[in-house]
PDB file of N, CA, C, O and CB in Angstrom:
ATOM      1  N   MET A   1       0.845  -1.168   0.000  1.00  0.00           N
ATOM      2  CA  MET A   1       0.000   0.000   0.000  1.00  0.00           C
ATOM      3  C   MET A   1       0.896   1.238   0.000  1.00  0.00           C
ATOM      4  O   MET A   1       2.020   1.213   0.502  1.00  0.00           O
ATOM      5  CB  MET A   1      -0.964  -0.006   1.220  1.00  0.00           C
ATOM      6  N   HIS A   2       0.376   2.309  -0.569  1.00  0.00           N
ATOM      7  CA  HIS A   2       1.178   3.512  -0.742  1.00  0.00           C
ATOM      8  C   HIS A   2       0.896   4.511   0.371  1.00  0.00           C
ATOM      9  O   HIS A   2       0.130   4.235   1.294  1.00  0.00           O
ATOM     10  CB  HIS A   2       0.906   4.147  -2.107  1.00  0.00           C
ATOM     11  N   MET A   3       1.512   5.649   0.272  1.00  0.00           N
ATOM     12  CA  MET A   3       1.447   6.663   1.311  1.00  0.00           C
ATOM     13  C   MET A   3       0.025   7.077   1.668  1.00  0.00           C
ATOM     14  O   MET A   3      -0.236   7.421   2.822  1.00  0.00           O
ATOM     15  CB  MET A   3       2.219   7.864   0.883  1.00  0.00           C
ATOM     16  N   ASN A   4      -0.892   7.054   0.725  1.00  0.00           N
ATOM     17  CA  ASN A   4      -2.255   7.499   1.023  1.00  0.00           C
ATOM     18  C   ASN A   4      -3.087   6.415   1.709  1.00  0.00           C
ATOM     19  O   ASN A   4      -4.236   6.661   2.077  1.00  0.00           O
ATOM     20  CB  ASN A   4      -2.946   7.938  -0.256  1.00  0.00           C
ATOM     21  N   MET A   5      -2.532   5.244   1.880  1.00  0.00           N
ATOM     22  CA  MET A   5      -3.146   4.118   2.590  1.00  0.00           C
ATOM     23  C   MET A   5      -4.417   3.588   1.939  1.00  0.00           C
ATOM     24  O   MET A   5      -5.076   2.727   2.521  1.00  0.00           O
ATOM     25  CB  MET A   5      -3.454   4.524   3.989  1.00  0.00           C
ATOM     26  N   GLN A   6      -4.775   4.054   0.787  1.00  0.00           N
ATOM     27  CA  GLN A   6      -5.910   3.533   0.042  1.00  0.00           C
ATOM     28  C   GLN A   6      -5.337   2.732  -1.126  1.00  0.00           C
ATOM     29  O   GLN A   6      -4.390   3.182  -1.771  1.00  0.00           O
ATOM     30  CB  GLN A   6      -6.870   4.691  -0.454  1.00  0.00           C
ATOM     31  N   PRO A   7      -5.894   1.554  -1.407  1.00  0.00           N
ATOM     32  CA  PRO A   7      -5.363   0.782  -2.543  1.00  0.00           C
ATOM     33  C   PRO A   7      -5.388   1.637  -3.809  1.00  0.00           C
ATOM     34  O   PRO A   7      -6.417   2.203  -4.178  1.00  0.00           O
ATOM     35  CB  PRO A   7      -6.185  -0.527  -2.758  1.00  0.00           C
ATOM     36  N   SER A   8      -4.234   1.717  -4.461  1.00  0.00           N
ATOM     37  CA  SER A   8      -4.140   2.569  -5.638  1.00  0.00           C
ATOM     38  C   SER A   8      -3.193   1.960  -6.657  1.00  0.00           C
ATOM     39  O   SER A   8      -2.440   1.029  -6.371  1.00  0.00           O
ATOM     40  CB  SER A   8      -3.676   3.976  -5.254  1.00  0.00           C
ATOM     41  N   THR A   9      -3.262   2.523  -7.856  1.00  0.00           N
ATOM     42  CA  THR A   9      -2.375   2.139  -8.943  1.00  0.00           C
ATOM     43  C   THR A   9      -1.486   3.332  -9.237  1.00  0.00           C
ATOM     44  O   THR A   9      -1.966   4.463  -9.308  1.00  0.00           O
ATOM     45  CB  THR A   9      -3.174   1.687 -10.216  1.00  0.00           C
ATOM     46  N   ALA A  10      -0.196   3.091  -9.410  1.00  0.00           N
ATOM     47  CA  ALA A  10       0.749   4.170  -9.691  1.00  0.00           C
ATOM     48  C   ALA A  10       1.009   4.244 -11.190  1.00  0.00           C
ATOM     49  O   ALA A  10       1.190   3.222 -11.852  1.00  0.00           O
ATOM     50  CB  ALA A  10       2.076   3.960  -8.916  1.00  0.00           C
ATOM     51  N   PHE A  11       1.025   5.459 -11.711  1.00  0.00           N
ATOM     52  CA  PHE A  11       1.324   5.704 -13.117  1.00  0.00           C
ATOM     53  C   PHE A  11       2.492   6.668 -13.200  1.00  0.00           C
ATOM     54  O   PHE A  11       2.573   7.621 -12.425  1.00  0.00           O
ATOM     55  CB  PHE A  11       0.085   6.264 -13.873  1.00  0.00           C
ATOM     56  N   ALA A  12       3.396   6.423 -14.137  1.00  0.00           N
ATOM     57  CA  ALA A  12       4.517   7.327 -14.380  1.00  0.00           C
ATOM     58  C   ALA A  12       4.262   8.072 -15.683  1.00  0.00           C
ATOM     59  O   ALA A  12       3.916   7.468 -16.698  1.00  0.00           O
ATOM     60  CB  ALA A  12       5.872   6.549 -14.434  1.00  0.00           C
ATOM     61  N   TYR A  13       4.435   9.376 -15.645  1.00  0.00           N
ATOM     62  CA  TYR A  13       4.389  10.178 -16.861  1.00  0.00           C
ATOM     63  C   TYR A  13       5.804  10.216 -17.399  1.00  0.00           C
ATOM     64  O   TYR A  13       6.709  10.743 -16.752  1.00  0.00           O
ATOM     65  CB  TYR A  13       3.822  11.630 -16.598  1.00  0.00           C
ATOM     66  N   VAL A  14       5.995   9.659 -18.580  1.00  0.00           N
ATOM     67  CA  VAL A  14       7.324   9.498 -19.145  1.00  0.00           C
ATOM     68  C   VAL A  14       7.452  10.374 -20.387  1.00  0.00           C
ATOM     69  O   VAL A  14       6.623  10.310 -21.295  1.00  0.00           O
ATOM     70  CB  VAL A  14       7.605   8.012 -19.484  1.00  0.00           C
ATOM     71  N   VAL A  15       8.502  11.192 -20.413  1.00  0.00           N
ATOM     72  CA  VAL A  15       8.765  12.066 -21.552  1.00  0.00           C
ATOM     73  C   VAL A  15      10.187  11.796 -22.024  1.00  0.00           C
ATOM     74  O   VAL A  15      11.143  11.927 -21.259  1.00  0.00           O
ATOM     75  CB  VAL A  15       8.565  13.580 -21.180  1.00  0.00           C
ATOM     76  N   ASP A  16      10.314  11.423 -23.276  1.00  0.00           N
ATOM     77  CA  ASP A  16      11.626  11.122 -23.853  1.00  0.00           C
ATOM     78  C   ASP A  16      12.421  10.145 -22.994  1.00  0.00           C
ATOM     79  O   ASP A  16      13.624  10.312 -22.796  1.00  0.00           O
ATOM     80  CB  ASP A  16      12.422  12.404 -24.037  1.00  0.00           C
ATOM     81  N   GLY A  17      11.736   9.127 -22.491  1.00  0.00           N
ATOM     82  CA  GLY A  17      12.396   8.074 -21.740  1.00  0.00           C
ATOM     83  C   GLY A  17      12.660   8.385 -20.276  1.00  0.00           C
ATOM     84  O   GLY A  17      13.219   7.551 -19.563  1.00  0.00           O
ATOM     85  N   GLU A  18      12.267   9.576 -19.809  1.00  0.00           N
ATOM     86  CA  GLU A  18      12.492   9.939 -18.415  1.00  0.00           C
ATOM     87  C   GLU A  18      11.177  10.124 -17.678  1.00  0.00           C
ATOM     88  O   GLU A  18      10.221  10.680 -18.220  1.00  0.00           O
ATOM     89  CB  GLU A  18      13.326  11.211 -18.324  1.00  0.00           C
ATOM     90  N   VAL A  19      11.136   9.650 -16.428  1.00  0.00           N
ATOM     91  CA  VAL A  19       9.950   9.830 -15.594  1.00  0.00           C
ATOM     92  C   VAL A  19       9.920  11.289 -15.142  1.00  0.00           C
ATOM     93  O   VAL A  19      10.854  11.787 -14.513  1.00  0.00           O
ATOM     94  CB  VAL A  19       9.954   8.845 -14.358  1.00  0.00           C
ATOM     95  N   GLY A  20       8.816  11.956 -15.484  1.00  0.00           N
ATOM     96  CA  GLY A  20       8.671  13.351 -15.110  1.00  0.00           C
ATOM     97  C   GLY A  20       7.730  13.555 -13.944  1.00  0.00           C
ATOM     98  O   GLY A  20       7.792  14.574 -13.255  1.00  0.00           O
ATOM     99  N   HIS A  21       6.849  12.573 -13.723  1.00  0.00           N
ATOM    100  CA  HIS A  21       5.852  12.710 -12.655  1.00  0.00           C
ATOM    101  C   HIS A  21       5.287  11.326 -12.347  1.00  0.00           C
ATOM    102  O   HIS A  21       5.117  10.500 -13.243  1.00  0.00           O
ATOM    103  CB  HIS A  21       4.706  13.708 -13.065  1.00  0.00           C
ATOM    104  N   VAL A  22       5.001  11.087 -11.077  1.00  0.00           N
ATOM    105  CA  VAL A  22       4.333   9.851 -10.658  1.00  0.00           C
ATOM    106  C   VAL A  22       2.984  10.239 -10.080  1.00  0.00           C
ATOM    107  O   VAL A  22       2.885  11.162  -9.270  1.00  0.00           O
ATOM    108  CB  VAL A  22       5.195   9.043  -9.609  1.00  0.00           C
ATOM    109  N   HIS A  23       1.947   9.531 -10.501  1.00  0.00           N
ATOM    110  CA  HIS A  23       0.574   9.848 -10.090  1.00  0.00           C
ATOM    111  C   HIS A  23      -0.075   8.580  -9.546  1.00  0.00           C
ATOM    112  O   HIS A  23      -0.026   7.531 -10.188  1.00  0.00           O
ATOM    113  CB  HIS A  23      -0.259  10.433 -11.285  1.00  0.00           C
ATOM    114  N   PHE A  24      -0.682   8.673  -8.369  1.00  0.00           N
ATOM    115  CA  PHE A  24      -1.395   7.541  -7.779  1.00  0.00           C
ATOM    116  C   PHE A  24      -2.882   7.759  -7.969  1.00  0.00           C
ATOM    117  O   PHE A  24      -3.391   8.852  -7.719  1.00  0.00           O
ATOM    118  CB  PHE A  24      -1.047   7.370  -6.271  1.00  0.00           C
ATOM    119  N   MET A  25      -3.581   6.723  -8.410  1.00  0.00           N
ATOM    120  CA  MET A  25      -5.010   6.805  -8.640  1.00  0.00           C
ATOM    121  C   MET A  25      -5.697   5.696  -7.853  1.00  0.00           C
ATOM    122  O   MET A  25      -5.318   4.528  -7.945  1.00  0.00           O
ATOM    123  CB  MET A  25      -5.340   6.705 -10.152  1.00  0.00           C
ATOM    124  N   ALA A  26      -6.706   6.071  -7.083  1.00  0.00           N
ATOM    125  CA  ALA A  26      -7.441   5.092  -6.272  1.00  0.00           C
ATOM    126  C   ALA A  26      -8.012   3.989  -7.153  1.00  0.00           C
ATOM    127  O   ALA A  26      -8.583   4.262  -8.208  1.00  0.00           O
ATOM    128  CB  ALA A  26      -8.573   5.779  -5.483  1.00  0.00           C
ATOM    129  N   ASN A  27      -7.857   2.759  -6.720  1.00  0.00           N
ATOM    130  CA  ASN A  27      -8.347   1.618  -7.499  1.00  0.00           C
ATOM    131  C   ASN A  27      -9.863   1.595  -7.640  1.00  0.00           C
ATOM    132  O   ASN A  27     -10.393   0.850  -8.464  1.00  0.00           O
ATOM    133  CB  ASN A  27      -7.889   0.335  -6.863  1.00  0.00           C
ATOM    134  N   THR A  28     -10.562   2.394  -6.853  1.00  0.00           N
ATOM    135  CA  THR A  28     -12.026   2.442  -6.956  1.00  0.00           C
ATOM    136  C   THR A  28     -12.496   3.221  -8.180  1.00  0.00           C
ATOM    137  O   THR A  28     -13.667   3.140  -8.551  1.00  0.00           O
ATOM    138  CB  THR A  28     -12.615   3.064  -5.701  1.00  0.00           C
ATOM    139  N   ILE A  29     -11.606   3.966  -8.804  1.00  0.00           N
ATOM    140  CA  ILE A  29     -11.968   4.746  -9.995  1.00  0.00           C
ATOM    141  C   ILE A  29     -11.646   3.897 -11.232  1.00  0.00           C
ATOM    142  O   ILE A  29     -10.690   4.179 -11.955  1.00  0.00           O
ATOM    143  CB  ILE A  29     -11.197   6.133 -10.036  1.00  0.00           C
ATOM    144  N   LEU A  30     -12.430   2.886 -11.459  1.00  0.00           N
ATOM    145  CA  LEU A  30     -12.140   1.881 -12.482  1.00  0.00           C
ATOM    146  C   LEU A  30     -12.001   2.455 -13.883  1.00  0.00           C
ATOM    147  O   LEU A  30     -11.095   2.069 -14.622  1.00  0.00           O
ATOM    148  CB  LEU A  30     -13.212   0.846 -12.484  1.00  0.00           C
ATOM    149  N   ASN A  31     -12.896   3.378 -14.262  1.00  0.00           N
ATOM    150  CA  ASN A  31     -12.807   3.916 -15.626  1.00  0.00           C
ATOM    151  C   ASN A  31     -11.510   4.709 -15.814  1.00  0.00           C
ATOM    152  O   ASN A  31     -10.904   4.654 -16.884  1.00  0.00           O
ATOM    153  CB  ASN A  31     -14.030   4.815 -15.933  1.00  0.00           C
ATOM    154  N   ALA A  32     -11.081   5.439 -14.790  1.00  0.00           N
ATOM    155  CA  ALA A  32      -9.842   6.202 -14.897  1.00  0.00           C
ATOM    156  C   ALA A  32      -8.628   5.272 -14.965  1.00  0.00           C
ATOM    157  O   ALA A  32      -7.683   5.545 -15.705  1.00  0.00           O
ATOM    158  CB  ALA A  32      -9.706   7.164 -13.709  1.00  0.00           C
ATOM    159  N   ILE A  33      -8.648   4.188 -14.208  1.00  0.00           N
ATOM    160  CA  ILE A  33      -7.554   3.202 -14.264  1.00  0.00           C
ATOM    161  C   ILE A  33      -7.482   2.608 -15.669  1.00  0.00           C
ATOM    162  O   ILE A  33      -6.394   2.448 -16.221  1.00  0.00           O
ATOM    163  CB  ILE A  33      -7.759   2.070 -13.197  1.00  0.00           C
ATOM    164  N   ALA A  34      -8.631   2.284 -16.246  1.00  0.00           N
ATOM    165  CA  ALA A  34      -8.657   1.726 -17.605  1.00  0.00           C
ATOM    166  C   ALA A  34      -8.106   2.728 -18.616  1.00  0.00           C
ATOM    167  O   ALA A  34      -7.333   2.361 -19.501  1.00  0.00           O
ATOM    168  CB  ALA A  34     -10.093   1.319 -17.995  1.00  0.00           C
ATOM    169  N   ILE A  35      -8.500   3.987 -18.485  1.00  0.00           N
ATOM    170  CA  ILE A  35      -8.014   5.022 -19.406  1.00  0.00           C
ATOM    171  C   ILE A  35      -6.504   5.186 -19.261  1.00  0.00           C
ATOM    172  O   ILE A  35      -5.782   5.198 -20.258  1.00  0.00           O
ATOM    173  CB  ILE A  35      -8.729   6.372 -19.143  1.00  0.00           C
ATOM    174  N   MET A  36      -6.026   5.310 -18.030  1.00  0.00           N
ATOM    175  CA  MET A  36      -4.604   5.528 -17.805  1.00  0.00           C
ATOM    176  C   MET A  36      -3.765   4.316 -18.220  1.00  0.00           C
ATOM    177  O   MET A  36      -2.573   4.456 -18.497  1.00  0.00           O
ATOM    178  CB  MET A  36      -4.356   5.853 -16.342  1.00  0.00           C
ATOM    179  N   SER A  37      -4.368   3.144 -18.264  1.00  0.00           N
ATOM    180  CA  SER A  37      -3.652   1.928 -18.653  1.00  0.00           C
ATOM    181  C   SER A  37      -3.642   1.726 -20.166  1.00  0.00           C
ATOM    182  O   SER A  37      -3.052   0.764 -20.658  1.00  0.00           O
ATOM    183  CB  SER A  37      -4.277   0.718 -17.979  1.00  0.00           C
ATOM    184  N   SER A  38      -4.288   2.624 -20.903  1.00  0.00           N
ATOM    185  CA  SER A  38      -4.450   2.466 -22.351  1.00  0.00           C
ATOM    186  C   SER A  38      -3.554   3.390 -23.161  1.00  0.00           C
ATOM    187  O   SER A  38      -3.888   3.729 -24.296  1.00  0.00           O
ATOM    188  CB  SER A  38      -5.881   2.708 -22.731  1.00  0.00           C
ATOM    189  N   ASP A  39      -2.429   3.800 -22.601  1.00  0.00           N
ATOM    190  CA  ASP A  39      -1.460   4.642 -23.296  1.00  0.00           C
ATOM    191  C   ASP A  39      -2.106   5.931 -23.822  1.00  0.00           C
ATOM    192  O   ASP A  39      -2.059   6.210 -25.020  1.00  0.00           O
ATOM    193  CB  ASP A  39      -0.823   3.864 -24.451  1.00  0.00           C
ATOM    194  N   PRO A  40      -2.713   6.719 -22.911  1.00  0.00           N
ATOM    195  CA  PRO A  40      -3.400   7.927 -23.358  1.00  0.00           C
ATOM    196  C   PRO A  40      -2.440   9.016 -23.819  1.00  0.00           C
ATOM    197  O   PRO A  40      -1.257   9.007 -23.479  1.00  0.00           O
ATOM    198  CB  PRO A  40      -4.269   8.459 -22.251  1.00  0.00           C
ATOM    199  N   LYS A  41      -2.965   9.940 -24.588  1.00  0.00           N
ATOM    200  CA  LYS A  41      -2.215  11.129 -25.000  1.00  0.00           C
ATOM    201  C   LYS A  41      -2.621  12.252 -24.056  1.00  0.00           C
ATOM    202  O   LYS A  41      -3.811  12.458 -23.817  1.00  0.00           O
ATOM    203  CB  LYS A  41      -2.494  11.511 -26.516  1.00  0.00           C
ATOM    204  N   VAL A  42      -1.659  12.973 -23.523  1.00  0.00           N
ATOM    205  CA  VAL A  42      -1.931  14.088 -22.617  1.00  0.00           C
ATOM    206  C   VAL A  42      -1.863  15.376 -23.433  1.00  0.00           C
ATOM    207  O   VAL A  42      -0.855  15.662 -24.079  1.00  0.00           O
ATOM    208  CB  VAL A  42      -0.912  14.119 -21.414  1.00  0.00           C
ATOM    209  N   VAL A  43      -2.950  16.149 -23.394  1.00  0.00           N
ATOM    210  CA  VAL A  43      -3.059  17.357 -24.209  1.00  0.00           C
ATOM    211  C   VAL A  43      -3.519  18.506 -23.319  1.00  0.00           C
ATOM    212  O   VAL A  43      -4.422  18.331 -22.500  1.00  0.00           O
ATOM    213  CB  VAL A  43      -4.043  17.147 -25.404  1.00  0.00           C
ATOM    214  N   VAL A  44      -2.915  19.664 -23.471  1.00  0.00           N
ATOM    215  CA  VAL A  44      -3.347  20.848 -22.740  1.00  0.00           C
ATOM    216  C   VAL A  44      -4.668  21.326 -23.342  1.00  0.00           C
ATOM    217  O   VAL A  44      -4.790  21.470 -24.559  1.00  0.00           O
ATOM    218  CB  VAL A  44      -2.259  21.977 -22.791  1.00  0.00           C
ATOM    219  N   ILE A  45      -5.658  21.570 -22.474  1.00  0.00           N
ATOM    220  CA  ILE A  45      -6.951  22.082 -22.924  1.00  0.00           C
ATOM    221  C   ILE A  45      -6.844  23.605 -22.994  1.00  0.00           C
ATOM    222  O   ILE A  45      -6.444  24.242 -22.019  1.00  0.00           O
ATOM    223  CB  ILE A  45      -8.122  21.631 -21.961  1.00  0.00           C
ATOM    224  N   PRO A  46      -7.195  24.192 -24.133  1.00  0.00           N
ATOM    225  CA  PRO A  46      -7.142  25.649 -24.232  1.00  0.00           C
ATOM    226  C   PRO A  46      -8.020  26.305 -23.164  1.00  0.00           C
ATOM    227  O   PRO A  46      -9.140  25.862 -22.909  1.00  0.00           O
ATOM    228  CB  PRO A  46      -7.581  26.105 -25.630  1.00  0.00           C
ATOM    229  N   GLU A  47      -7.501  27.356 -22.552  1.00  0.00           N
ATOM    230  CA  GLU A  47      -8.191  28.023 -21.452  1.00  0.00           C
ATOM    231  C   GLU A  47      -9.620  28.423 -21.811  1.00  0.00           C
ATOM    232  O   GLU A  47     -10.508  28.371 -20.960  1.00  0.00           O
ATOM    233  CB  GLU A  47      -7.415  29.245 -21.027  1.00  0.00           C
ATOM    234  N   GLU A  48      -9.849  28.819 -23.052  1.00  0.00           N
ATOM    235  CA  GLU A  48     -11.178  29.293 -23.444  1.00  0.00           C
ATOM    236  C   GLU A  48     -12.253  28.201 -23.470  1.00  0.00           C
ATOM    237  O   GLU A  48     -13.441  28.520 -23.517  1.00  0.00           O
ATOM    238  CB  GLU A  48     -11.095  29.928 -24.796  1.00  0.00           C
ATOM    239  N   ILE A  49     -11.865  26.922 -23.441  1.00  0.00           N
ATOM    240  CA  ILE A  49     -12.887  25.862 -23.414  1.00  0.00           C
ATOM    241  C   ILE A  49     -12.843  25.016 -22.146  1.00  0.00           C
ATOM    242  O   ILE A  49     -13.608  24.060 -22.026  1.00  0.00           O
ATOM    243  CB  ILE A  49     -12.721  24.962 -24.614  1.00  0.00           C
ATOM    244  N   VAL A  50     -11.965  25.344 -21.196  1.00  0.00           N
ATOM    245  CA  VAL A  50     -11.832  24.541 -19.972  1.00  0.00           C
ATOM    246  C   VAL A  50     -13.170  24.430 -19.240  1.00  0.00           C
ATOM    247  O   VAL A  50     -13.572  23.329 -18.863  1.00  0.00           O
ATOM    248  CB  VAL A  50     -10.770  25.156 -19.038  1.00  0.00           C
ATOM    249  N   ASP A  51     -13.861  25.543 -19.033  1.00  0.00           N
ATOM    250  CA  ASP A  51     -15.144  25.494 -18.311  1.00  0.00           C
ATOM    251  C   ASP A  51     -16.162  24.628 -19.041  1.00  0.00           C
ATOM    252  O   ASP A  51     -16.874  23.839 -18.420  1.00  0.00           O
ATOM    253  CB  ASP A  51     -15.707  26.909 -18.124  1.00  0.00           C
ATOM    254  N   GLU A  52     -16.227  24.778 -20.352  1.00  0.00           N
ATOM    255  CA  GLU A  52     -17.205  24.019 -21.139  1.00  0.00           C
ATOM    256  C   GLU A  52     -16.908  22.521 -21.124  1.00  0.00           C
ATOM    257  O   GLU A  52     -17.814  21.710 -20.929  1.00  0.00           O
ATOM    258  CB  GLU A  52     -17.227  24.526 -22.578  1.00  0.00           C
ATOM    259  N   ILE A  53     -15.654  22.155 -21.327  1.00  0.00           N
ATOM    260  CA  ILE A  53     -15.287  20.734 -21.388  1.00  0.00           C
ATOM    261  C   ILE A  53     -15.361  20.080 -20.006  1.00  0.00           C
ATOM    262  O   ILE A  53     -15.565  18.871 -19.897  1.00  0.00           O
ATOM    263  CB  ILE A  53     -13.870  20.574 -21.969  1.00  0.00           C
ATOM    264  N   SER A  54     -15.193  20.892 -18.943  1.00  0.00           N
ATOM    265  CA  SER A  54     -15.220  20.368 -17.574  1.00  0.00           C
ATOM    266  C   SER A  54     -16.630  20.093 -17.067  1.00  0.00           C
ATOM    267  O   SER A  54     -16.794  19.345 -16.103  1.00  0.00           O
ATOM    268  CB  SER A  54     -14.538  21.336 -16.644  1.00  0.00           C
ATOM    269  N   LYS A  55     -17.644  20.670 -17.684  1.00  0.00           N
ATOM    270  CA  LYS A  55     -19.024  20.516 -17.211  1.00  0.00           C
ATOM    271  C   LYS A  55     -19.419  19.053 -17.055  1.00  0.00           C
ATOM    272  O   LYS A  55     -20.102  18.691 -16.097  1.00  0.00           O
ATOM    273  CB  LYS A  55     -19.985  21.202 -18.168  1.00  0.00           C
ATOM    274  N   ASN A  56     -18.993  18.211 -17.992  1.00  0.00           N
ATOM    275  CA  ASN A  56     -19.336  16.795 -17.915  1.00  0.00           C
ATOM    276  C   ASN A  56     -18.079  15.919 -17.988  1.00  0.00           C
ATOM    277  O   ASN A  56     -18.104  14.811 -18.525  1.00  0.00           O
ATOM    278  CB  ASN A  56     -20.311  16.422 -19.043  1.00  0.00           C
ATOM    279  N   ALA A  57     -16.989  16.443 -17.438  1.00  0.00           N
ATOM    280  CA  ALA A  57     -15.713  15.714 -17.369  1.00  0.00           C
ATOM    281  C   ALA A  57     -15.212  15.282 -18.751  1.00  0.00           C
ATOM    282  O   ALA A  57     -14.522  14.269 -18.875  1.00  0.00           O
ATOM    283  CB  ALA A  57     -15.863  14.486 -16.475  1.00  0.00           C
ATOM    284  N   GLY A  58     -15.553  16.037 -19.770  1.00  0.00           N
ATOM    285  CA  GLY A  58     -15.064  15.751 -21.114  1.00  0.00           C
ATOM    286  C   GLY A  58     -15.833  14.689 -21.863  1.00  0.00           C
ATOM    287  O   GLY A  58     -15.499  14.380 -23.006  1.00  0.00           O
ATOM    288  N   LEU A  59     -16.857  14.121 -21.245  1.00  0.00           N
ATOM    289  CA  LEU A  59     -17.613  13.057 -21.913  1.00  0.00           C
ATOM    290  C   LEU A  59     -18.275  13.589 -23.178  1.00  0.00           C
ATOM    291  O   LEU A  59     -18.904  14.646 -23.171  1.00  0.00           O
ATOM    292  CB  LEU A  59     -18.677  12.465 -20.964  1.00  0.00           C
ATOM    293  N   GLY A  60     -18.122  12.845 -24.251  1.00  0.00           N
ATOM    294  CA  GLY A  60     -18.711  13.211 -25.524  1.00  0.00           C
ATOM    295  C   GLY A  60     -17.799  14.053 -26.407  1.00  0.00           C
ATOM    296  O   GLY A  60     -18.047  14.182 -27.606  1.00  0.00           O
ATOM    297  N   TRP A  61     -16.755  14.621 -25.832  1.00  0.00           N
ATOM    298  CA  TRP A  61     -15.829  15.426 -26.610  1.00  0.00           C
ATOM    299  C   TRP A  61     -14.889  14.526 -27.410  1.00  0.00           C
ATOM    300  O   TRP A  61     -14.650  13.379 -27.030  1.00  0.00           O
ATOM    301  CB  TRP A  61     -15.027  16.362 -25.692  1.00  0.00           C
ATOM    302  N   LYS A  62     -14.367  15.037 -28.500  1.00  0.00           N
ATOM    303  CA  LYS A  62     -13.376  14.325 -29.306  1.00  0.00           C
ATOM    304  C   LYS A  62     -12.162  15.236 -29.471  1.00  0.00           C
ATOM    305  O   LYS A  62     -12.248  16.452 -29.302  1.00  0.00           O
ATOM    306  CB  LYS A  62     -13.966  13.905 -30.704  1.00  0.00           C
ATOM    307  N   TYR A  63     -11.033  14.620 -29.803  1.00  0.00           N
ATOM    308  CA  TYR A  63      -9.812  15.370 -30.089  1.00  0.00           C
ATOM    309  C   TYR A  63      -9.272  14.826 -31.400  1.00  0.00           C
ATOM    310  O   TYR A  63      -8.715  13.729 -31.445  1.00  0.00           O
ATOM    311  CB  TYR A  63      -8.746  15.246 -28.919  1.00  0.00           C
ATOM    312  N   LEU A  64      -9.440  15.597 -32.467  1.00  0.00           N
ATOM    313  CA  LEU A  64      -9.036  15.160 -33.804  1.00  0.00           C
ATOM    314  C   LEU A  64      -8.201  16.236 -34.479  1.00  0.00           C
ATOM    315  O   LEU A  64      -8.524  17.422 -34.413  1.00  0.00           O
ATOM    316  CB  LEU A  64     -10.268  14.822 -34.664  1.00  0.00           C
ATOM    317  N   ASP A  65      -7.129  15.811 -35.125  1.00  0.00           N
ATOM    318  CA  ASP A  65      -6.272  16.727 -35.875  1.00  0.00           C
ATOM    319  C   ASP A  65      -5.843  17.938 -35.056  1.00  0.00           C
ATOM    320  O   ASP A  65      -5.767  19.050 -35.578  1.00  0.00           O
ATOM    321  CB  ASP A  65      -6.983  17.188 -37.118  1.00  0.00           C
ATOM    322  N   GLY A  66      -5.561  17.718 -33.759  1.00  0.00           N
ATOM    323  CA  GLY A  66      -5.072  18.784 -32.902  1.00  0.00           C
ATOM    324  C   GLY A  66      -6.129  19.748 -32.396  1.00  0.00           C
ATOM    325  O   GLY A  66      -5.799  20.807 -31.862  1.00  0.00           O
ATOM    326  N   LYS A  67      -7.413  19.387 -32.559  1.00  0.00           N
ATOM    327  CA  LYS A  67      -8.492  20.269 -32.114  1.00  0.00           C
ATOM    328  C   LYS A  67      -9.510  19.496 -31.285  1.00  0.00           C
ATOM    329  O   LYS A  67      -9.807  18.334 -31.564  1.00  0.00           O
ATOM    330  CB  LYS A  67      -9.182  20.931 -33.318  1.00  0.00           C
ATOM    331  N   PHE A  68     -10.040  20.165 -30.254  1.00  0.00           N
ATOM    332  CA  PHE A  68     -11.126  19.599 -29.449  1.00  0.00           C
ATOM    333  C   PHE A  68     -12.440  19.871 -30.163  1.00  0.00           C
ATOM    334  O   PHE A  68     -12.675  20.975 -30.655  1.00  0.00           O
ATOM    335  CB  PHE A  68     -11.140  20.198 -28.000  1.00  0.00           C
ATOM    336  N   ILE A  69     -13.294  18.853 -30.215  1.00  0.00           N
ATOM    337  CA  ILE A  69     -14.594  18.969 -30.880  1.00  0.00           C
ATOM    338  C   ILE A  69     -15.669  18.651 -29.857  1.00  0.00           C
ATOM    339  O   ILE A  69     -15.682  17.572 -29.266  1.00  0.00           O
ATOM    340  CB  ILE A  69     -14.699  18.016 -32.125  1.00  0.00           C
ATOM    341  N   SER A  70     -16.566  19.597 -29.656  1.00  0.00           N
ATOM    342  CA  SER A  70     -17.628  19.433 -28.646  1.00  0.00           C
ATOM    343  C   SER A  70     -18.654  18.415 -29.097  1.00  0.00           C
ATOM    344  O   SER A  70     -18.760  18.116 -30.287  1.00  0.00           O
ATOM    345  CB  SER A  70     -18.320  20.775 -28.360  1.00  0.00           C
ATOM    346  N   PRO A  71     -19.416  17.877 -28.144  1.00  0.00           N
ATOM    347  CA  PRO A  71     -20.451  16.901 -28.493  1.00  0.00           C
ATOM    348  C   PRO A  71     -21.482  17.480 -29.467  1.00  0.00           C
ATOM    349  O   PRO A  71     -22.029  16.740 -30.285  1.00  0.00           O
ATOM    350  CB  PRO A  71     -21.154  16.413 -27.230  1.00  0.00           C
ATOM    351  N   THR A  72     -21.752  18.763 -29.398  1.00  0.00           N
ATOM    352  CA  THR A  72     -22.729  19.357 -30.315  1.00  0.00           C
ATOM    353  C   THR A  72     -22.184  19.423 -31.746  1.00  0.00           C
ATOM    354  O   THR A  72     -22.962  19.420 -32.700  1.00  0.00           O
ATOM    355  CB  THR A  72     -23.119  20.765 -29.837  1.00  0.00           C
ATOM    356  N   GLU A  73     -20.863  19.482 -31.903  1.00  0.00           N
ATOM    357  CA  GLU A  73     -20.262  19.462 -33.231  1.00  0.00           C
ATOM    358  C   GLU A  73     -20.140  18.039 -33.776  1.00  0.00           C
ATOM    359  O   GLU A  73     -19.945  17.850 -34.977  1.00  0.00           O
ATOM    360  CB  GLU A  73     -18.893  20.123 -33.193  1.00  0.00           C
ATOM    361  N   ASN A  74     -20.253  17.034 -32.895  1.00  0.00           N
ATOM    362  CA  ASN A  74     -20.136  15.624 -33.277  1.00  0.00           C
ATOM    363  C   ASN A  74     -21.383  15.100 -33.962  1.00  0.00           C
ATOM    364  O   ASN A  74     -21.344  14.038 -34.584  1.00  0.00           O
ATOM    365  CB  ASN A  74     -19.842  14.782 -32.064  1.00  0.00           C
ATOM    366  N   VAL A  75     -22.469  15.812 -33.862  1.00  0.00           N
ATOM    367  CA  VAL A  75     -23.766  15.314 -34.312  1.00  0.00           C
ATOM    368  C   VAL A  75     -23.811  15.131 -35.792  1.00  0.00           C
ATOM    369  O   VAL A  75     -24.837  14.716 -36.331  1.00  0.00           O
ATOM    370  CB  VAL A  75     -24.858  16.236 -33.893  1.00  0.00           C
TER     371      VAL A  75
END
């Protein structure tokens, strides 16, 4: 068990072969563990859409060709 005493999974953020950050995620957050275990791409969200994309935790949004596409544009 790790420092937070809750069962968790540790993930390393690796850039150019070097560990830049270690992140612990509670094992109870199954969908997040699955996402983090699937070799995700980390992308900075432009400040002008942070509030909009955060309303539903990004569900329904897409990221294509370097751009975020809202669920209303996906229709």
